[in-house]
PyMOL CGO cylinders between C-alpha atoms (Angstrom):
from pymol import cmd
from pymol.cgo import CYLINDER

trace = [
    CYLINDER, 34.22, -11.29, 23.88, 30.77, -12.08, 23.25, 0.3, 1, 1, 1, 1, 1, 1,
    CYLINDER, 30.77, -12.08, 23.25, 29.16, -15.76, 22.24, 0.3, 1, 1, 1, 1, 1, 1,
    CYLINDER, 29.16, -15.76, 22.24, 29.71, -15.19, 18.45, 0.3, 1, 1, 1, 1, 1, 1,
    CYLINDER, 29.71, -15.19, 18.45, 33.37, -15.00, 19.30, 0.3, 1, 1, 1, 1, 1, 1,
    CYLINDER, 33.37, -15.00, 19.30, 33.47, -18.59, 20.44, 0.3, 1, 1, 1, 1, 1, 1,
    CYLINDER, 33.47, -18.59, 20.44, 34.39, -21.52, 18.33, 0.3, 1, 1, 1, 1, 1, 1,
    CYLINDER, 34.39, -21.52, 18.33, 32.56, -24.71, 18.40, 0.3, 1, 1, 1, 1, 1, 1,
    CYLINDER, 32.56, -24.71, 18.40, 33.13, -26.76, 21.29, 0.3, 1, 1, 1, 1, 1, 1,
    CYLINDER, 33.13, -26.76, 21.29, 34.46, -23.96, 23.40, 0.3, 1, 1, 1, 1, 1, 1,
    CYLINDER, 34.46, -23.96, 23.40, 32.89, -23.20, 26.84, 0.3, 1, 1, 1, 1, 1, 1,
    CYLINDER, 32.89, -23.20, 26.84, 32.72, -19.59, 28.37, 0.3, 1, 1, 1, 1, 1, 1,
    CYLINDER, 32.72, -19.59, 28.37, 31.07, -18.07, 31.40, 0.3, 1, 1, 1, 1, 1, 1,
    CYLINDER, 31.07, -18.07, 31.40, 28.56, -15.26, 30.90, 0.3, 1, 1, 1, 1, 1, 1,
    CYLINDER, 28.56, -15.26, 30.90, 29.87, -11.98, 32.52, 0.3, 1, 1, 1, 1, 1, 1,
    CYLINDER, 29.87, -11.98, 32.52, 27.31, -9.47, 31.35, 0.3, 1, 1, 1, 1, 1, 1,
    CYLINDER, 27.31, -9.47, 31.35, 23.86, -9.11, 30.03, 0.3, 1, 1, 1, 1, 1, 1,
    CYLINDER, 23.86, -9.11, 30.03, 23.74, -5.10, 30.42, 0.3, 1, 1, 1, 1, 1, 1,
    CYLINDER, 23.74, -5.10, 30.42, 23.35, -4.55, 26.69, 0.3, 1, 1, 1, 1, 1, 1,
    CYLINDER, 23.35, -4.55, 26.69, 20.06, -6.69, 26.22, 0.3, 1, 1, 1, 1, 1, 1,
    CYLINDER, 20.06, -6.69, 26.22, 16.57, -5.19, 26.51, 0.3, 1, 1, 1, 1, 1, 1,
    CYLINDER, 16.57, -5.19, 26.51, 15.00, -6.00, 29.79, 0.3, 1, 1, 1, 1, 1, 1,
    CYLINDER, 15.00, -6.00, 29.79, 12.09, -8.09, 28.41, 0.3, 1, 1, 1, 1, 1, 1,
    CYLINDER, 12.09, -8.09, 28.41, 14.48, -10.22, 26.44, 0.3, 1, 1, 1, 1, 1, 1,
    CYLINDER, 14.48, -10.22, 26.44, 16.79, -10.46, 29.37, 0.3, 1, 1, 1, 1, 1, 1,
    CYLINDER, 16.79, -10.46, 29.37, 13.90, -12.03, 31.41, 0.3, 1, 1, 1, 1, 1, 1,
    CYLINDER, 13.90, -12.03, 31.41, 13.48, -14.70, 28.72, 0.3, 1, 1, 1, 1, 1, 1,
    CYLINDER, 13.48, -14.70, 28.72, 17.18, -15.45, 28.74, 0.3, 1, 1, 1, 1, 1, 1,
    CYLINDER, 17.18, -15.45, 28.74, 17.06, -15.76, 32.62, 0.3, 1, 1, 1, 1, 1, 1,
    CYLINDER, 17.06, -15.76, 32.62, 14.11, -18.14, 32.23, 0.3, 1, 1, 1, 1, 1, 1,
    CYLINDER, 14.11, -18.14, 32.23, 16.18, -20.25, 29.92, 0.3, 1, 1, 1, 1, 1, 1,
    CYLINDER, 16.18, -20.25, 29.92, 19.15, -20.43, 32.31, 0.3, 1, 1, 1, 1, 1, 1,
    CYLINDER, 19.15, -20.43, 32.31, 21.30, -17.76, 30.55, 0.3, 1, 1, 1, 1, 1, 1,
    CYLINDER, 21.30, -17.76, 30.55, 22.52, -15.34, 33.51, 0.3, 1, 1, 1, 1, 1, 1,
    CYLINDER, 22.52, -15.34, 33.51, 25.71, -14.10, 34.74, 0.3, 1, 1, 1, 1, 1, 1,
    CYLINDER, 25.71, -14.10, 34.74, 28.16, -16.68, 35.89, 0.3, 1, 1, 1, 1, 1, 1,
    CYLINDER, 28.16, -16.68, 35.89, 26.25, -19.42, 33.75, 0.3, 1, 1, 1, 1, 1, 1,
    CYLINDER, 26.25, -19.42, 33.75, 28.47, -21.75, 31.72, 0.3, 1, 1, 1, 1, 1, 1,
    CYLINDER, 28.47, -21.75, 31.72, 27.77, -21.82, 28.05, 0.3, 1, 1, 1, 1, 1, 1,
    CYLINDER, 27.77, -21.82, 28.05, 28.79, -24.25, 25.61, 0.3, 1, 1, 1, 1, 1, 1,
    CYLINDER, 28.79, -24.25, 25.61, 28.86, -23.34, 21.80, 0.3, 1, 1, 1, 1, 1, 1,
    CYLINDER, 28.86, -23.34, 21.80, 27.58, -26.38, 20.02, 0.3, 1, 1, 1, 1, 1, 1,
    CYLINDER, 27.58, -26.38, 20.02, 27.20, -25.19, 16.36, 0.3, 1, 1, 1, 1, 1, 1,
    CYLINDER, 27.20, -25.19, 16.36, 27.04, -22.15, 14.25, 0.3, 1, 1, 1, 1, 1, 1,
    CYLINDER, 27.04, -22.15, 14.25, 24.09, -22.53, 11.66, 0.3, 1, 1, 1, 1, 1, 1,
    CYLINDER, 24.09, -22.53, 11.66, 22.87, -20.67, 8.64, 0.3, 1, 1, 1, 1, 1, 1,
    CYLINDER, 22.87, -20.67, 8.64, 25.93, -19.04, 7.78, 0.3, 1, 1, 1, 1, 1, 1,
    CYLINDER, 25.93, -19.04, 7.78, 26.84, -17.71, 11.20, 0.3, 1, 1, 1, 1, 1, 1,
    CYLINDER, 26.84, -17.71, 11.20, 23.32, -16.23, 11.66, 0.3, 1, 1, 1, 1, 1, 1,
    CYLINDER, 23.32, -16.23, 11.66, 22.13, -18.69, 14.52, 0.3, 1, 1, 1, 1, 1, 1,
    CYLINDER, 22.13, -18.69, 14.52, 24.12, -19.99, 17.44, 0.3, 1, 1, 1, 1, 1, 1,
    CYLINDER, 24.12, -19.99, 17.44, 23.24, -23.32, 19.09, 0.3, 1, 1, 1, 1, 1, 1,
    CYLINDER, 23.24, -23.32, 19.09, 24.30, -23.11, 22.88, 0.3, 1, 1, 1, 1, 1, 1,
    CYLINDER, 24.30, -23.11, 22.88, 24.07, -25.42, 25.68, 0.3, 1, 1, 1, 1, 1, 1,
    CYLINDER, 24.07, -25.42, 25.68, 23.26, -24.06, 29.07, 0.3, 1, 1, 1, 1, 1, 1,
    CYLINDER, 23.26, -24.06, 29.07, 22.51, -26.54, 32.20, 0.3, 1, 1, 1, 1, 1, 1,
    CYLINDER, 22.51, -26.54, 32.20, 21.93, -29.43, 29.57, 0.3, 1, 1, 1, 1, 1, 1,
    CYLINDER, 21.93, -29.43, 29.57, 19.33, -27.40, 27.71, 0.3, 1, 1, 1, 1, 1, 1,
    CYLINDER, 19.33, -27.40, 27.71, 19.99, -26.54, 24.05, 0.3, 1, 1, 1, 1, 1, 1,
    CYLINDER, 19.99, -26.54, 24.05, 18.98, -22.89, 22.89, 0.3, 1, 1, 1, 1, 1, 1,
    CYLINDER, 18.98, -22.89, 22.89, 19.17, -21.46, 19.54, 0.3, 1, 1, 1, 1, 1, 1,
    CYLINDER, 19.17, -21.46, 19.54, 20.08, -17.66, 19.40, 0.3, 1, 1, 1, 1, 1, 1,
    CYLINDER, 20.08, -17.66, 19.40, 20.25, -15.24, 16.45, 0.3, 1, 1, 1, 1, 1, 1,
    CYLINDER, 20.25, -15.24, 16.45, 23.43, -13.44, 15.80, 0.3, 1, 1, 1, 1, 1, 1,
    CYLINDER, 23.43, -13.44, 15.80, 22.10, -9.92, 17.09, 0.3, 1, 1, 1, 1, 1, 1,
    CYLINDER, 22.10, -9.92, 17.09, 21.32, -11.56, 20.32, 0.3, 1, 1, 1, 1, 1, 1,
    CYLINDER, 21.32, -11.56, 20.32, 24.26, -13.63, 20.79, 0.3, 1, 1, 1, 1, 1, 1,
    CYLINDER, 24.26, -13.63, 20.79, 26.61, -10.79, 20.16, 0.3, 1, 1, 1, 1, 1, 1,
    CYLINDER, 26.61, -10.79, 20.16, 25.04, -8.95, 23.10, 0.3, 1, 1, 1, 1, 1, 1,
    CYLINDER, 25.04, -8.95, 23.10, 25.76, -11.62, 25.72, 0.3, 1, 1, 1, 1, 1, 1,
    CYLINDER, 25.76, -11.62, 25.72, 29.47, -10.99, 26.96, 0.3, 1, 1, 1, 1, 1, 1,
    CYLINDER, 29.47, -10.99, 26.96, 31.45, -14.00, 28.07, 0.3, 1, 1, 1, 1, 1, 1,
    CYLINDER, 31.45, -14.00, 28.07, 35.09, -15.03, 29.07, 0.3, 1, 1, 1, 1, 1, 1,
    CYLINDER, 35.09, -15.03, 29.07, 36.59, -18.25, 28.55, 0.3, 1, 1, 1, 1, 1, 1,
]
cmd.load_cgo(trace, "trace")
């Protein structure tokens, strides 16, 4: 399961970032998206091409391509 599988208002825990490019993974880590982080899906925007998530009280907008690479569990 990944972030794109979540419904609005669902919370999940990040379990893997291994499919993500190293440079982009560093950016995600700086934003607070790391293994075991709790992620809340706030909204799906622009016909499900963008995903607004909240991590540690910070709202982050991810592209569908990137959100689909972040594996989570409920």
